C-alpha positions, 0 to 999 in steps of 0.5 A: 467380482468388481461392481460395475459403475454405470457409465452415466454416473462415471461421467457425472463424477468426471464432470464434477471433478473437472468443474471443481478443479476449474473453480479452485485456485490451487496456487492461491493458498496462504501460509499462516503464523501464530507468534508468542513473544516475550522480551525484556528491555534494558533502556540503559543499554538499549538492548533486549532479550527475547523468546519467540514461539512461532507456529507455522502453518504450511497451507501450500501444496509444497514440501518445505525443507528450508525456511527464512527469517528477516533480521531487519535490525542487522541492516543498521551496521556499517557495510550492510547492503542498506549502507552500501546502497545508500552511499552509492545511489545518485539520490540517497534518502536524506535520512540515511545517506552515509549515517549507517557507516558512521554508527559506533558499536553501541549505536548499531542494530543487531538481532542475534539468534541464540538458539532455534528449534523445530518441534523441539530439535535444534536446526542448522542456520546461517545469518546472511546479512538481514536474512536467517537461512534455516535448514529444517531437521525435518520437512514441513509437509503440505497442510501441516504445521511446525513449531519453532522456538527461538531465543534471541537478543537485539540492540535497538539502533540509533534511529535512522530509517523507520526503526530505532531509538532517540529519533530527531523529535526525542521519542525514545523507541520506535520499534518496527521490524524489531523481531525475527520475522518469518519470510512469506512463502506463496505461489511465487516461492520464498520472498526472502529479500534483503532489507535495503530500506524499501517495502515489506511483505508478510504472512497473515497471523496472530500475535501475543506479545509481552514487553517488559520495560521500565515503569516510566514508559508508555507504550502504544502499537499494534493489538489490544492491551490485555492488562491495562490495570497492571501497567497503570495506563489503560487505553480506556482510562489513560489517566491511571498511574502505575507504581514507580516503585516497581523495577519493571512492568510488562505490557501484554498485547494481542492482535489477530489476523495481522501481518506484523506488530509494531510498538513505540515507547516513551516516558513523556507520551500524552495519550488522547482518545477519540471514537469513530461512530460505528467504527474503531477507537482511535488513540493518539500518543505524542509528546505535548509541547509548543510544537505539537499541542495545538495541532495534535488537539485538532487531529482526532476530529479530522482523523475520525472524519477520515475513517468515516469517509474511507469506510464508506468509499473503500470498505469498512475498517474491521479492527476495533482500534487504530493508533497514531503515534509520534515516532520514526522519521516521517510516516510509516504504516503498520497493522492498527497503527502508524509512526509519524513525526509530529512537529508539523504544520496542521496540513502536514500533520493531517496529510501524513496521518491520512496517508498512513491510516489509508495504508490500513486498507491498501496494505494491511487489509489488502496485503499485496506484496508491496516490494513487488507491487509498490504501486498497488500499495503506495499508489492506491494509498496516494489516490485515496489520500488525495480523495480523502483530503479533498473531502475533508477540505470540502473541495467538491469538484476540485481535481485532487490528483493534479499534483500526481500528474505534474510530478509524473510528467516532470520525471518523464520529461527528464528521461528518468522514468522506469517501469512500475513493475520493477521490484522496489529495491531495484530502481536506479534512483529513489526519484524514479521509485517514488514517482513510479510507486506513489504517482503512477500508481495513483494515476493508474486508478484515476485514469481507470475511472476515466476508462470504465466510468466513475460509477463502475470504478467506485463499485469496483473499488468496493468489490475489490476490498470485499473480495480480497481483504485479508488476502494477497491480491496481485495486479491481475486480481485487481484488474479482473475485478474491474473487468467484471464490474465494467464488462470491459477487457482491460489487460492492455491498460495494465500492461502498457501503464505498469510494465512499460514506460510508453506514454500517452499523447493525443491531439486534434490534428484538424477541424474541417467545415463541411456543408452542414457538418464539421469533421474532426480528425484526432491523432495518436502521437504517443504509444499508449492507446486510450479511449477518448472523451471529446467535449464539444462546446457550442456558441449557444453555451451547450455542451456534448461529449463524443465518446470513442471507445478502443476496440480492444476494450470490447465494451464501452462505458455508458456514462461518466460523472453524470455526463451523457455520452454520444457513442462513436465507432471503436478506434482500432489501436493500430490506427494513428488517426481517427475522424468523426463528424459533428452534425453542426457547422463550424460556425456554431462550435465554440471549442473542442477539447480532448478529455475535459475531466483531465484524467488522461496522463497526456504528456502534451495537452497543448494540442488537445483543444481547438478554439474558434477564431471568434472566441 
């Protein structure tokens, strides 16, 4: 006879299950990877052979019948999608242009898969440009793992974009995107996008990498060196030397909980070290000559200060190491390292170093899909870079974001703007992409500090870091953090600024004196609604700010940057005009100004100020 369960207990179980389902986010699992790789580099042919063991953890609720690998080096071949795109876009990257189409057989890049097995059994596969399509011999079930063993060979292309050999400054090897890399699979599905030269997305995981190379080379990159004494160039004792009698030596690196692995190699690297107090050890690898010696000698001290500022303002850097390495073709971020060109002025060298190291926060700790949400990666980094450089220059009170607004307005006025929500590869022009990602993304944050108030914004940025580090946050995840911190509803702002090309324009329509007061009428000319800070300066020199929240925000900021605000009734976004009364006669008012902090991206600020005739 079946036992009878009391109704009270049944209801308790029901509501418990219901609450657990509500708390869990079944779509926010993350896949995992563990790479073991060994490569043998021939520096004469610029080719290497590799063996890769990849343990792939399917933490999703889905059964996988296919997987996909990125083969980035295949982009550097005449006729590739990157080549064709560069030769057809109206404003090609000057570093690429038609250079890929002119590469010879010994200059192209390639990654050839010699064999691939899943759990010891061969799988069917097909190369489609920069993507390897794999049909599994057995499905990978939810919450299980599979082991893939691959043998491959590759040729390092002549340096054109990010990766390659013999860059313009004479660095032998800039080894980014150098290995077959498993594509990301998440709640949106597979992200097996062809490599067109833009951004990346990756799976969090561990790397165990052995690089066998000529003993004259010095290597730096992602991860911690496991055998400094064997290679004779230990990171803690860079002065030691390896025996030149060996044909080759093997560098062994390990890195945990990162999304990629980069390395660079050159026989002429100088290696300097600096330590961030209560922070990582910093490594600087560069060719010391008349173009670099002075500026690279000053760089470590400033980089230490940048790490200290970033860790305090935006969250503590968790790894024990970071490397600034001369290489590549500009600046590009990777886990625990960056490749930058080094023959720069001091301001240029510091600027690119700060920007790339800040990507360690807004990409390599907060792992957004930078292909889909480039504005969250490049834009947030640009904002924080500007703030950090202002701190380093002791320019308190300066508007660090001024240049981003000028660049954005210029593009809009030329009619070239496209929505920031576009995938990075699909903008019509490189200029539209750069403005959308770098500038509009930075303005998104600076303008948000205006909307929610500086104190809420600063707390929200730290909360975002601590909530979403080592995960893959999307735009809604970020805006929800700011909503929780401010108590406001902010979906309207995300939608207008990121998903449309609508613009902001407010003006002072009229100022009318009454018997004992003054009526100010404002007008919304642009299509994006915004709350308004209206600063009134009186003839006696005193100031006060009238604050008009948007009704759709459902809340209001309490103060902003130490300024007390005179709260006014909400402005419904449907209303093109808004009037408020100042309890002073017009003769006592010197000026009235919309947004005195300059954080609104108002396209026409010439109508934002009323100036008394007596001034």
